[in-house]
Biopython code that builds the backbone (N, CA, C, O; Angstrom):
import numpy as np
from Bio.PDB.StructureBuilder import StructureBuilder

atoms = [
    (1, "UNK", "N", (-19.017, 31.057, 85.311)),
    (1, "UNK", "CA", (-18.956, 31.806, 84.271)),
    (1, "UNK", "C", (-17.997, 31.290, 83.120)),
    (1, "UNK", "O", (-16.798, 31.126, 83.349)),
    (2, "UNK", "N", (-18.517, 31.053, 81.952)),
    (2, "UNK", "CA", (-17.862, 30.981, 80.865)),
    (2, "UNK", "C", (-17.528, 31.574, 79.932)),
    (2, "UNK", "O", (-18.500, 32.188, 79.490)),
    (3, "UNK", "N", (-16.219, 31.822, 79.078)),
    (3, "UNK", "CA", (-16.049, 32.473, 77.797)),
    (3, "UNK", "C", (-16.683, 32.438, 76.963)),
    (3, "UNK", "O", (-17.648, 31.689, 77.117)),
    (4, "UNK", "N", (-16.596, 33.119, 75.695)),
    (4, "UNK", "CA", (-17.073, 32.455, 74.760)),
    (4, "UNK", "C", (-16.212, 31.394, 74.076)),
    (4, "UNK", "O", (-16.862, 30.523, 73.497)),
    (5, "UNK", "N", (-15.056, 31.304, 74.031)),
    (5, "UNK", "CA", (-14.287, 30.342, 73.509)),
    (5, "UNK", "C", (-14.771, 28.868, 74.250)),
    (5, "UNK", "O", (-15.270, 27.923, 73.639)),
    (6, "UNK", "N", (-14.542, 28.909, 75.470)),
    (6, "UNK", "CA", (-15.361, 28.163, 76.503)),
    (6, "UNK", "C", (-16.688, 27.598, 76.319)),
    (6, "UNK", "O", (-17.126, 26.486, 76.613)),
    (7, "UNK", "N", (-17.195, 28.540, 75.806)),
    (7, "UNK", "CA", (-18.534, 27.656, 75.442)),
    (7, "UNK", "C", (-18.834, 27.302, 74.220)),
    (7, "UNK", "O", (-19.633, 26.379, 74.064)),
    (8, "UNK", "N", (-18.400, 27.798, 73.377)),
    (8, "UNK", "CA", (-18.019, 26.945, 72.130)),
    (8, "UNK", "C", (-18.077, 25.785, 72.515)),
    (8, "UNK", "O", (-19.118, 25.128, 72.526)),
    (9, "UNK", "N", (-16.844, 25.331, 72.922)),
    (9, "UNK", "CA", (-16.007, 23.796, 73.411)),
    (9, "UNK", "C", (-16.885, 22.951, 73.965)),
    (9, "UNK", "O", (-16.982, 21.751, 73.707)),
    (10, "UNK", "N", (-17.912, 23.941, 75.184)),
    (10, "UNK", "CA", (-18.841, 23.149, 75.496)),
    (10, "UNK", "C", (-19.723, 22.060, 74.784)),
    (10, "UNK", "O", (-20.045, 20.888, 74.979)),
    (11, "UNK", "N", (-20.049, 23.497, 73.440)),
    (11, "UNK", "CA", (-21.336, 22.704, 72.940)),
    (11, "UNK", "C", (-20.971, 22.225, 71.461)),
    (11, "UNK", "O", (-21.806, 21.737, 70.700)),
    (12, "UNK", "N", (-19.658, 22.417, 71.151)),
    (12, "UNK", "CA", (-18.953, 21.738, 70.133)),
    (12, "UNK", "C", (-19.555, 22.832, 69.099)),
    (12, "UNK", "O", (-19.990, 22.274, 68.092)),
    (13, "UNK", "N", (-19.672, 24.016, 69.082)),
    (13, "UNK", "CA", (-19.728, 25.032, 68.130)),
    (13, "UNK", "C", (-18.395, 26.176, 67.302)),
    (13, "UNK", "O", (-17.236, 25.762, 67.334)),
    (14, "UNK", "N", (-18.520, 26.779, 67.001)),
    (14, "UNK", "CA", (-17.186, 27.756, 66.774)),
    (14, "UNK", "C", (-17.782, 28.964, 67.911)),
    (14, "UNK", "O", (-18.935, 29.161, 68.292)),
    (15, "UNK", "N", (-16.512, 29.658, 68.267)),
    (15, "UNK", "CA", (-16.487, 31.086, 68.749)),
    (15, "UNK", "C", (-17.872, 31.879, 68.419)),
    (15, "UNK", "O", (-18.776, 32.346, 69.112)),
    (16, "UNK", "N", (-17.561, 31.793, 66.835)),
    (16, "UNK", "CA", (-18.668, 33.147, 66.321)),
    (16, "UNK", "C", (-19.980, 32.355, 66.235)),
    (16, "UNK", "O", (-20.800, 33.272, 66.291)),
    (17, "UNK", "N", (-20.529, 31.468, 66.155)),
    (17, "UNK", "CA", (-22.000, 30.952, 66.853)),
    (17, "UNK", "C", (-22.279, 31.847, 68.061)),
    (17, "UNK", "O", (-23.185, 32.638, 68.322)),
    (18, "UNK", "N", (-21.444, 31.541, 68.549)),
    (18, "UNK", "CA", (-22.199, 31.553, 69.857)),
    (18, "UNK", "C", (-22.101, 33.090, 70.357)),
    (18, "UNK", "O", (-22.924, 33.541, 71.153)),
    (19, "UNK", "N", (-20.983, 33.899, 69.808)),
    (19, "UNK", "CA", (-21.535, 35.437, 69.399)),
    (19, "UNK", "C", (-22.338, 35.596, 68.586)),
    (19, "UNK", "O", (-22.932, 36.653, 68.799)),
    (20, "UNK", "N", (-22.771, 34.971, 67.534)),
    (20, "UNK", "CA", (-24.284, 35.410, 67.153)),
    (20, "UNK", "C", (-25.343, 34.772, 67.443)),
    (20, "UNK", "O", (-26.237, 34.606, 66.613)),
    (21, "UNK", "N", (-25.405, 34.294, 68.734)),
    (21, "UNK", "CA", (-26.429, 33.808, 69.181)),
    (21, "UNK", "C", (-26.486, 34.798, 70.607)),
    (21, "UNK", "O", (-27.475, 34.934, 71.327)),
    (22, "UNK", "N", (-25.303, 35.366, 70.773)),
    (22, "UNK", "CA", (-25.467, 36.474, 72.033)),
    (22, "UNK", "C", (-26.626, 37.652, 71.121)),
    (22, "UNK", "O", (-27.701, 38.144, 71.465)),
    (23, "UNK", "N", (-25.737, 37.795, 69.745)),
    (23, "UNK", "CA", (-26.564, 39.384, 69.140)),
    (23, "UNK", "C", (-27.992, 39.001, 68.508)),
    (23, "UNK", "O", (-28.696, 39.880, 68.013)),
    (24, "UNK", "N", (-28.312, 37.922, 68.536)),
    (24, "UNK", "CA", (-29.277, 37.803, 68.220)),
    (24, "UNK", "C", (-30.375, 37.372, 69.580)),
    (24, "UNK", "O", (-31.432, 36.756, 69.441)),
    (25, "UNK", "N", (-30.029, 37.676, 70.371)),
    (25, "UNK", "CA", (-30.380, 37.330, 71.895)),
    (25, "UNK", "C", (-30.883, 36.197, 72.132)),
    (25, "UNK", "O", (-31.620, 36.059, 73.108)),
    (26, "UNK", "N", (-30.561, 35.041, 71.205)),
    (26, "UNK", "CA", (-30.506, 33.384, 71.592)),
    (26, "UNK", "C", (-30.081, 33.291, 72.692)),
    (26, "UNK", "O", (-30.819, 32.538, 73.327)),
    (27, "UNK", "N", (-29.067, 33.744, 73.431)),
    (27, "UNK", "CA", (-27.937, 33.572, 74.296)),
    (27, "UNK", "C", (-27.604, 34.590, 75.200)),
    (27, "UNK", "O", (-26.690, 35.367, 74.923)),
    (28, "UNK", "N", (-28.445, 34.713, 76.602)),
    (28, "UNK", "CA", (-27.828, 36.000, 77.438)),
    (28, "UNK", "C", (-26.488, 35.612, 78.094)),
    (28, "UNK", "O", (-26.128, 34.536, 78.572)),
    (29, "UNK", "N", (-25.887, 36.730, 77.986)),
    (29, "UNK", "CA", (-24.800, 37.036, 77.931)),
    (29, "UNK", "C", (-24.434, 38.373, 79.172)),
    (29, "UNK", "O", (-25.288, 39.194, 79.509)),
    (30, "UNK", "N", (-22.991, 38.355, 79.726)),
    (30, "UNK", "CA", (-22.714, 39.742, 80.025)),
    (30, "UNK", "C", (-21.433, 40.133, 79.849)),
    (30, "UNK", "O", (-20.734, 39.260, 79.334)),
    (31, "UNK", "N", (-20.882, 41.160, 80.104)),
    (31, "UNK", "CA", (-19.723, 41.695, 79.550)),
    (31, "UNK", "C", (-19.174, 42.273, 80.947)),
    (31, "UNK", "O", (-19.667, 42.939, 81.858)),
    (32, "UNK", "N", (-17.727, 41.614, 80.640)),
    (32, "UNK", "CA", (-16.914, 41.879, 81.557)),
    (32, "UNK", "C", (-15.471, 42.416, 81.150)),
    (32, "UNK", "O", (-14.535, 41.624, 81.049)),
    (33, "UNK", "N", (-15.270, 44.132, 80.858)),
    (33, "UNK", "CA", (-14.419, 44.596, 80.182)),
    (33, "UNK", "C", (-14.550, 44.258, 78.526)),
    (33, "UNK", "O", (-15.587, 44.806, 78.153)),
    (34, "UNK", "N", (-14.113, 43.794, 77.764)),
    (34, "UNK", "CA", (-13.772, 43.603, 76.256)),
    (34, "UNK", "C", (-14.915, 42.046, 75.959)),
    (34, "UNK", "O", (-15.576, 41.911, 74.930)),
    (35, "UNK", "N", (-14.900, 40.892, 77.278)),
    (35, "UNK", "CA", (-15.476, 40.157, 76.938)),
    (35, "UNK", "C", (-16.888, 39.710, 77.036)),
    (35, "UNK", "O", (-17.511, 40.213, 77.971)),
    (36, "UNK", "N", (-17.494, 38.921, 76.320)),
    (36, "UNK", "CA", (-19.165, 38.464, 76.773)),
    (36, "UNK", "C", (-18.420, 36.790, 78.079)),
    (36, "UNK", "O", (-17.592, 35.913, 77.832)),
    (37, "UNK", "N", (-19.004, 36.994, 78.975)),
    (37, "UNK", "CA", (-19.092, 35.956, 79.796)),
    (37, "UNK", "C", (-20.625, 35.578, 79.936)),
    (37, "UNK", "O", (-21.547, 36.377, 80.101)),
    (38, "UNK", "N", (-20.729, 33.915, 79.818)),
    (38, "UNK", "CA", (-22.187, 33.274, 79.679)),
    (38, "UNK", "C", (-22.520, 32.157, 81.107)),
    (38, "UNK", "O", (-21.643, 31.477, 81.639)),
    (39, "UNK", "N", (-23.411, 32.173, 81.368)),
    (39, "UNK", "CA", (-23.655, 31.595, 82.498)),
    (39, "UNK", "C", (-23.998, 30.257, 82.056)),
    (39, "UNK", "O", (-24.682, 30.244, 81.033)),
    (40, "UNK", "N", (-23.615, 28.770, 82.709)),
    (40, "UNK", "CA", (-23.777, 27.802, 82.122)),
    (40, "UNK", "C", (-25.131, 27.321, 81.719)),
    (40, "UNK", "O", (-25.494, 26.875, 80.631)),
    (41, "UNK", "N", (-25.945, 27.543, 83.053)),
    (41, "UNK", "CA", (-27.203, 27.179, 82.642)),
    (41, "UNK", "C", (-27.750, 28.049, 81.569)),
    (41, "UNK", "O", (-28.868, 27.755, 81.146)),
    (42, "UNK", "N", (-27.102, 29.127, 81.039)),
    (42, "UNK", "CA", (-28.023, 29.920, 80.188)),
    (42, "UNK", "C", (-27.608, 28.985, 78.766)),
    (42, "UNK", "O", (-28.547, 28.690, 78.027)),
    (43, "UNK", "N", (-26.226, 28.527, 78.391)),
    (43, "UNK", "CA", (-26.082, 27.627, 77.571)),
    (43, "UNK", "C", (-26.554, 26.604, 77.452)),
    (43, "UNK", "O", (-26.845, 26.018, 76.410)),
    (44, "UNK", "N", (-26.715, 26.187, 78.823)),
    (44, "UNK", "CA", (-27.291, 24.761, 78.376)),
    (44, "UNK", "C", (-28.981, 25.148, 77.902)),
    (44, "UNK", "O", (-29.712, 24.161, 77.828)),
    (45, "UNK", "N", (-29.424, 26.091, 77.682)),
    (45, "UNK", "CA", (-30.756, 26.242, 77.276)),
    (45, "UNK", "C", (-31.111, 26.394, 75.738)),
    (45, "UNK", "O", (-32.029, 26.030, 75.003)),
    (46, "UNK", "N", (-29.745, 27.225, 75.591)),
    (46, "UNK", "CA", (-29.636, 27.837, 74.235)),
    (46, "UNK", "C", (-28.831, 27.411, 72.948)),
    (46, "UNK", "O", (-28.651, 27.952, 71.857)),
    (47, "UNK", "N", (-28.385, 26.120, 73.563)),
    (47, "UNK", "CA", (-27.781, 25.139, 72.420)),
    (47, "UNK", "C", (-28.569, 23.766, 71.962)),
    (47, "UNK", "O", (-29.041, 22.880, 72.675)),
    (48, "UNK", "N", (-28.556, 23.854, 70.968)),
    (48, "UNK", "CA", (-29.850, 22.782, 70.565)),
    (48, "UNK", "C", (-29.591, 21.514, 70.681)),
    (48, "UNK", "O", (-28.404, 21.248, 70.490)),
    (49, "UNK", "N", (-30.483, 20.351, 71.002)),
    (49, "UNK", "CA", (-29.721, 18.981, 71.009)),
    (49, "UNK", "C", (-29.623, 18.343, 69.788)),
    (49, "UNK", "O", (-30.302, 18.545, 68.781)),
    (50, "UNK", "N", (-28.899, 17.710, 69.924)),
    (50, "UNK", "CA", (-28.214, 17.440, 68.590)),
    (50, "UNK", "C", (-29.313, 16.705, 67.355)),
    (50, "UNK", "O", (-30.391, 16.520, 67.921)),
    (51, "UNK", "N", (-29.375, 16.298, 66.074)),
    (51, "UNK", "CA", (-30.128, 15.787, 65.658)),
    (51, "UNK", "C", (-29.932, 14.152, 66.331)),
    (51, "UNK", "O", (-29.004, 13.506, 66.818)),
    (52, "UNK", "N", (-31.401, 13.929, 66.035)),
    (52, "UNK", "CA", (-31.164, 12.207, 66.473)),
    (52, "UNK", "C", (-30.998, 11.612, 64.685)),
    (52, "UNK", "O", (-31.531, 12.120, 63.699)),
    (53, "UNK", "N", (-30.049, 10.348, 64.738)),
    (53, "UNK", "CA", (-29.694, 10.041, 63.437)),
    (53, "UNK", "C", (-30.016, 8.232, 63.861)),
    (53, "UNK", "O", (-29.496, 7.441, 64.647)),
    (54, "UNK", "N", (-31.039, 8.164, 62.958)),
    (54, "UNK", "CA", (-31.191, 6.981, 62.611)),
    (54, "UNK", "C", (-30.747, 5.778, 62.050)),
    (54, "UNK", "O", (-31.577, 5.555, 61.169)),
    (55, "UNK", "N", (-29.982, 4.935, 62.044)),
    (55, "UNK", "CA", (-29.282, 4.327, 60.885)),
    (55, "UNK", "C", (-30.085, 3.100, 60.296)),
    (55, "UNK", "O", (-30.655, 2.286, 61.022)),
    (56, "UNK", "N", (-30.080, 3.063, 59.411)),
    (56, "UNK", "CA", (-30.938, 1.957, 58.661)),
    (56, "UNK", "C", (-30.852, 0.673, 59.429)),
    (56, "UNK", "O", (-30.079, 0.502, 60.372)),
    (57, "UNK", "N", (-31.536, -0.055, 59.053)),
    (57, "UNK", "CA", (-31.367, -1.874, 59.835)),
    (57, "UNK", "C", (-30.118, -2.166, 59.508)),
    (57, "UNK", "O", (-29.141, -2.291, 60.246)),
    (58, "UNK", "N", (-30.262, -2.330, 57.659)),
    (58, "UNK", "CA", (-29.446, -3.012, 56.926)),
    (58, "UNK", "C", (-27.596, -2.435, 57.351)),
    (58, "UNK", "O", (-26.532, -3.000, 57.101)),
    (59, "UNK", "N", (-27.844, -1.290, 57.967)),
    (59, "UNK", "CA", (-26.014, -0.834, 57.797)),
    (59, "UNK", "C", (-25.759, -1.052, 59.700)),
    (59, "UNK", "O", (-24.985, -0.410, 60.411)),
    (60, "UNK", "N", (-26.447, -1.863, 59.997)),
    (60, "UNK", "CA", (-26.806, -1.763, 61.279)),
    (60, "UNK", "C", (-25.479, -3.145, 61.777)),
    (60, "UNK", "O", (-24.821, -3.268, 62.810)),
    (61, "UNK", "N", (-25.524, -3.892, 60.651)),
    (61, "UNK", "CA", (-24.477, -5.149, 60.795)),
    (61, "UNK", "C", (-23.872, -5.105, 59.480)),
    (61, "UNK", "O", (-24.348, -4.457, 58.548)),
    (62, "UNK", "N", (-22.283, -6.155, 59.381)),
    (62, "UNK", "CA", (-21.488, -6.164, 58.161)),
    (62, "UNK", "C", (-22.363, -7.309, 57.555)),
    (62, "UNK", "O", (-23.306, -7.884, 58.099)),
    (63, "UNK", "N", (-21.875, -7.499, 56.391)),
    (63, "UNK", "CA", (-21.956, -8.840, 55.405)),
    (63, "UNK", "C", (-21.927, -10.429, 56.409)),
    (63, "UNK", "O", (-22.681, -11.360, 56.126)),
    (64, "UNK", "N", (-21.388, -10.462, 57.040)),
    (64, "UNK", "CA", (-21.385, -11.113, 58.348)),
    (64, "UNK", "C", (-22.524, -11.369, 59.531)),
    (64, "UNK", "O", (-22.690, -12.336, 60.274)),
    (65, "UNK", "N", (-23.072, -10.407, 59.436)),
    (65, "UNK", "CA", (-24.033, -10.596, 60.713)),
    (65, "UNK", "C", (-23.264, -10.166, 62.020)),
    (65, "UNK", "O", (-23.704, -10.595, 63.086)),
    (66, "UNK", "N", (-21.999, -9.243, 62.029)),
    (66, "UNK", "CA", (-21.524, -8.615, 62.866)),
    (66, "UNK", "C", (-21.355, -7.166, 63.062)),
    (66, "UNK", "O", (-20.659, -6.405, 62.390)),
    (67, "UNK", "N", (-22.183, -6.863, 64.204)),
    (67, "UNK", "CA", (-22.196, -5.636, 64.610)),
    (67, "UNK", "C", (-21.342, -4.812, 64.004)),
    (67, "UNK", "O", (-20.130, -5.027, 63.994)),
    (68, "UNK", "N", (-22.088, -3.443, 63.251)),
    (68, "UNK", "CA", (-21.449, -2.076, 63.410)),
    (68, "UNK", "C", (-20.738, -1.455, 64.502)),
    (68, "UNK", "O", (-21.164, -1.858, 65.584)),
    (69, "UNK", "N", (-19.722, -0.543, 64.602)),
    (69, "UNK", "CA", (-19.675, 0.173, 66.033)),
    (69, "UNK", "C", (-20.674, 1.410, 65.190)),
    (69, "UNK", "O", (-21.117, 1.602, 64.058)),
    (70, "UNK", "N", (-20.692, 2.098, 66.593)),
    (70, "UNK", "CA", (-21.462, 3.042, 67.018)),
    (70, "UNK", "C", (-20.874, 4.447, 65.927)),
    (70, "UNK", "O", (-20.626, 5.453, 66.591)),
    (71, "UNK", "N", (-20.680, 4.577, 64.659)),
    (71, "UNK", "CA", (-20.223, 5.538, 63.537)),
    (71, "UNK", "C", (-20.479, 7.377, 64.355)),
    (71, "UNK", "O", (-19.663, 8.254, 64.635)),
    (72, "UNK", "N", (-22.328, 7.278, 64.531)),
    (72, "UNK", "CA", (-22.119, 8.403, 64.790)),
    (72, "UNK", "C", (-21.635, 9.184, 66.343)),
    (72, "UNK", "O", (-21.370, 10.347, 66.645)),
    (73, "UNK", "N", (-21.680, 7.970, 67.055)),
    (73, "UNK", "CA", (-21.066, 8.535, 68.491)),
    (73, "UNK", "C", (-20.237, 8.660, 68.423)),
    (73, "UNK", "O", (-19.897, 9.601, 69.140)),
    (74, "UNK", "N", (-19.240, 8.121, 67.762)),
    (74, "UNK", "CA", (-17.645, 8.023, 67.394)),
    (74, "UNK", "C", (-17.658, 9.537, 66.698)),
    (74, "UNK", "O", (-16.909, 10.330, 67.268)),
    (75, "UNK", "N", (-18.268, 9.974, 65.747)),
    (75, "UNK", "CA", (-17.515, 11.171, 65.306)),
    (75, "UNK", "C", (-18.258, 12.277, 66.555)),
    (75, "UNK", "O", (-17.620, 13.287, 66.852)),
    (76, "UNK", "N", (-19.110, 12.108, 66.982)),
    (76, "UNK", "CA", (-20.225, 13.038, 67.973)),
    (76, "UNK", "C", (-18.496, 13.596, 68.652)),
    (76, "UNK", "O", (-17.870, 14.656, 68.661)),
    (77, "UNK", "N", (-18.231, 11.996, 69.222)),
    (77, "UNK", "CA", (-16.685, 12.385, 70.281)),
    (77, "UNK", "C", (-15.905, 12.888, 70.243)),
    (77, "UNK", "O", (-15.363, 13.469, 71.183)),
    (78, "UNK", "N", (-15.445, 12.826, 68.736)),
    (78, "UNK", "CA", (-14.331, 13.312, 68.025)),
    (78, "UNK", "C", (-14.374, 14.990, 67.722)),
    (78, "UNK", "O", (-13.464, 15.750, 68.051)),
    (79, "UNK", "N", (-15.372, 15.322, 67.166)),
    (79, "UNK", "CA", (-15.794, 16.532, 67.425)),
    (79, "UNK", "C", (-15.573, 17.308, 68.676)),
    (79, "UNK", "O", (-14.906, 18.343, 68.693)),
    (80, "UNK", "N", (-16.294, 16.651, 70.001)),
    (80, "UNK", "CA", (-15.439, 16.875, 71.026)),
    (80, "UNK", "C", (-14.709, 17.660, 71.589)),
    (80, "UNK", "O", (-14.770, 18.653, 72.313)),
    (81, "UNK", "N", (-13.512, 16.578, 70.785)),
    (81, "UNK", "CA", (-12.300, 16.885, 71.490)),
    (81, "UNK", "C", (-11.832, 18.342, 70.930)),
    (81, "UNK", "O", (-10.872, 18.958, 71.394)),
    (82, "UNK", "N", (-12.645, 18.793, 69.877)),
    (82, "UNK", "CA", (-11.548, 19.579, 68.979)),
    (82, "UNK", "C", (-12.359, 20.959, 69.870)),
    (82, "UNK", "O", (-11.994, 22.119, 69.675)),
]
sb = StructureBuilder()
sb.init_structure("model")
sb.init_model(0)
sb.init_chain("A")
sb.init_seg("    ")
for serial, (resi, resn, name, xyz) in enumerate(atoms, 1):
    if name == "N":
        sb.init_residue(resn, " ", resi, " ")
    sb.init_atom(name, np.array(xyz, "f"), 0.0, 1.0, " ", f" {name:<3s}", serial, name[0])
structure = sb.get_structure()
């Protein structure tokens, strides 16, 4: 069972987004006292897959034909850490 803030961190969203999903019926949750709790399997079904980002071929290498870092992956990992 996850609290709203824990669920938000798990899917890289803000807690208010998780609360909105609950209000809209998109995410099933139970109440324990005053807090919503969410089953992990329910969260996996409600969270959208990240949009695939296709990098144009000319951006995959620099002027010297050295490969560029995986910028999309780097940004995703940084966002998950917050």
